[in-house]
N, C-alpha and C positions, 0 to 999 in steps of 0.2 A: 641555473637556478632561477634567474630573472624570468625566463620563459615559463618555468613551472609555476612560479608565483602568479604570473599573469593569467595562466590557465585556471588556477585555483580561484582567483578573484573573479574571473569571467564566469566560471561555473556557479559560484555563489550568487552573482547577480542574476544569472539565468533562472535559478530556482526561486529567487524572490519575485522575479517578473511572472513566472509560471504560477506561483501562489496567487498573485493578484488576478491573473486571467481566470483561474479556476474559481476564485471567490466571486468575481463579477458574473461569471456564468451561473453560479449557484443563486445569486441574487435575482437573476432573470427568471428563474424557475420558482423561487420561493420568497415572496415579498416579505414574509414574516421574519426572515433573517435580518432585515434592516430595522426591525422594531426593537424596542428595549428588551434585552435578554436574548435576542436572536444570535448575537455574536459576542463572544468574550475573547478579546485579543490581549495576549500577554507578551511583553518584551522582556525576556529573562536572560540572566547571566549565570555562569557557573564558575566554579573553581576547579583546577586540575588536581591530580593526585597529590601534588606537593603544596596545595593550598594557594596557588597563584591564579590570577585571572586566566580563564580558559575558554573565552568566547561565550556564545549563547544562541538565542534563536527568537523566532517570532511564531508563537502558537496562536492558531485561530480555532476556537471551539464553537460549533454552531448547534443551535437547538431551534427547530422550526416546525412548520406544519407538514411540509413535504419531506424534508430531511430531519428525521426525528433527533438524531445526533450525528455529528460529523466532526472530523478534525482535518485541517489542512495546515501542516506545520513545516517550517523551514528552520534549519539550524546550521550553524557553522562553529564548530568547537575545535579547540587545539590545546596543546600542552602535554604534560606527562600523564601516564596512566599506570595502573598497577603493573609491574614487570611481568607477573604471571599472565595477566590479560594480554599484554603486548605480545608475549610469546605465543599465546593461544591463537592469535589472529595472523601470525607470521611476520610480525614486525622485527626490524633489525635492532631496535632499541626501544626504550619506553616512552618515546615521543609519538604524538598522533595529531593528525589534522583530518577533519571530516566535514563535508558540507553536503546537504541534500534536502530534498522535499519528500515528505511522507504524508499520505492522506488515506482516509477511510470515510466513506459516506454510507450511513445506514438510513435508508428511506423508511418512512412509516408504512407505506402501502406495500404489502408483501408481493404484489405483482411487479414492483420495481426492484431490480437486483441491488444488492450491496456491491460496492466496488472498493478495491484497494490498489494503491500504486505507490511506488517510491523510486527515486532516482538519486544517486549519490556518487561522490568522489571521496576516496579515502587515501590518506598517506600514513603509513606506519613505519617510522624510521626512514629508511631510504627507499622503501617500496611504496608504490601507489597503484591504485586500480579503481575501476568503476563497477557499479552494480545497480540493480534495480529491476523494474518490471511492473506489470499490472495484471490483476486477475479479478474474475467476476464470480460472485456468489449469488445465484438466482434461487428463488423459492417456488417458481412455477415453471412448468415445462414449455416455455416459449422457445422452441428450437431455433426459429429464425433469429431471435436475439443472440443466441450463442454463436451462430454462424456469422452474424454481423460483427460482433465484438472481435472474434478471431480474425475476420477478414481485414479489419482495420490494422491490427498489429502485424498481420502477414504483409500487408502493403507497406507499412512503416519499415519493416525489417528487410524488404526485398532488395534494396540497393546494397545491403551488407551481407546477404546470404545467411542470416542468423536465425530466421524464424523457427525452423524445424528443431534446431538444437535448443533454443530458448524455450520453446513450447514444451519439449520433453523435460527440460529441467524444472519447469513450473509444475508439470504433472507429477514429478517425483518429489518436489519440495513441499508444496502446500497440502500435506497429507497428515491425517490423524492416524499415525501408525498403530496406535493402541486401539483403533476402531477397525481393525482388519483392512488397513490400507485405504480407508474411505477419504477421498479428497474433500476439502472444505467447500469447494465450488466446482466450476467447470474449467478452471485453468485460465491461461493467458500466456504471458511470457515472463521469464525470470532469468537473470544472469548475475554472476558475482565474480569477483577477482578478475575482471576483464581488463587485459592490458596486452595490446599487440606489440608494444614497443614504440609506437608512434602516438604519443600522448595528445598531440594537437588533433590528429585524426580521430582518436578515440573519444575525446571530449566533444568534438563536433557531432559525432555519430549519436552519442547518448543524448545530447541536447535536442537533436533533430527527432529522434525516436520519442522522446518525452513529450514533444509537442502534439503527438497524436492522442494523448489521453482524452482531451475534451471531445474530439471526434468519435472516440471509441465508446464513450459512455452516455453522454447527454442526449443523443438521439433516442436512446432506449428510455431515458427518463421522460422525454416528450411523448413517446409512443404509449407508455404504460401508466403515467401518473394519475390519470383520471379513471382508470379501470375500477369497477366495483370489485370488492373482495368479501369473502365469507369468514365467519369465525374459524372455520377449519383452515383457511389460508393463513390466518394470523397465528393460529396454534402451530402450524408447521414452520412458519417463519421464526417464531420464538424458539422452537426446538432446534432449528438449524443454527440460530445465533448462539445457542448453547455450545454447539460443536465448534463454532468460530472461536468462542472463548477458550475452549479446550486447546485448540491449536496454538493460539497466541500465547497462552501461558505455559504450555508444555513443550512446544517445539520451535517456536519462532526465534530465529537467530537475531533478528533485529531488536526484539524486545530485550533479549539477553545482552546484546551489544550496548544498547542505550543505558541499561541499568548499571552494567559493569564499567562503563566509561564515565560514570557520574553524571549521566544525563538527568533531565528533569522528569521525575516520575510521572506526574500527571500528564505531561506531553507524550510520554511513551505509552501509557495505558489508555490514552484517548481512543485507541483503536477498538476498545471494548464497547459493545452495544449498550444503550441505556436500559433495555429490557431484554431478557432472555429466559429460557426455561430448561430445566433438566427434568426429563421424564424417565423413570426407571423402565428399561427395556422398551423404549419407544418404538412403535410401529404405526405408520400411517394406515388409513383405512384401505382395505383391499379394493383394487379397481379405481382408486382415486387418482387425481392428477399428482398428488404428493407421493404416492407409491411409485408412479412413473418417474417423478423427479429424482427419487433415490437412485435410480439406475444411471443417472447422468453424473453422479459424483465419482466417476471413474474416468480414466483417460479415454478420450474420444477423438476421432479425426474430424475436426470442425473445419 
């Protein structure tokens, strides 16, 4: 038990450090985030199902010139949960501990992709596991960007032999099933309930893999942030953001987990874009880059 507690404490410290690294990287790209209103940081606390202190977190909400809105959040929660919820996640009793980082960056320029990532450790009763991943939602068919993003995660997973399985799981999870199987982006990696029986080794692996996030995404920001874009590019971006909202509210298990575990609602829903659009029976213009992009919201061998 002492060893497990040490692993949990160390994992919590890791995600706090990673939050700082990502924040500082964002500052390097978007100076407006350092100005008044650019960052709202909340240190929050929660109560558990029985009304006792149940941990909390550090939410960072960003609004800037390059990053229109973004959230880079860390939480460490514990205590009792609704017994029905505990049963639904496979817990052996109604106690829970969970720590992790969750982030979503929505750039203003539609030539820069949206990105999402999270890495977490969860204990439910006597069971514990790891989960997480990272996925990309682009709005313009820069195929070399898609290959690059996947190549970084392929390299990160290579020592563990997990890339193919985690890519497949990502392709199958981030899907708007009500939209004829349309993915919300071009995938990445995703894993859940990961536990080989060697918790020390598993924790070290997840920490190491998570460190690849900055390398996977910010070179794409550097490459695309100054590209000119058209009203048609922005219209397509807002339409696809609408599909992003549909997935997060209808299918995302992380959203459901956060709300049902008495998490902080604003910190959970920070994944939603500041602006989006619903267009009845939307179709991009024939022959446009956006029509081409629609074909990429399906599993591909990147």
